[in-house]
Steps between C-alpha positions, in 0.01 A plus 500: 500500500197565274497799272222727626475660156365168368245450778143533364375651827768765503444572131128547560575738781735706281235505228229615749723787607468644149128562556452840664162389631637180659796684646283773649259245646766288672787742567629449853320166544644151482393288204519129418531321169457127441535320169558837328176652628426767761314320780488716814610819681520636851641799681674260743781282359475225761124465468531468121785244528302287746196502270699421184700221669175347638305519174770419244713270718783367290440710187762752401392856581634855501422757767625859506399853593371696205756766426692550177820473704394209726701196592390142498336406831441124452560284195505138622564190300258217567638210697581204281461143617 
């Protein structure tokens, strides 16, 4: 099982949480990170997941609700051939 504390998407999320402005802007929304960068947000988890999966296909991504106590919603590993 991969160590989430080494995942660049998770680390970018944790870093973003340190910004009061970013936290205030996205608190209560679902956010997505791909390749260590914030890429999208939505108030609906399923809508965001559909969009991220469609756009980024097999890339590794991280999706969670913005909350300093939040749990991981989706952290897939790309399919390997």
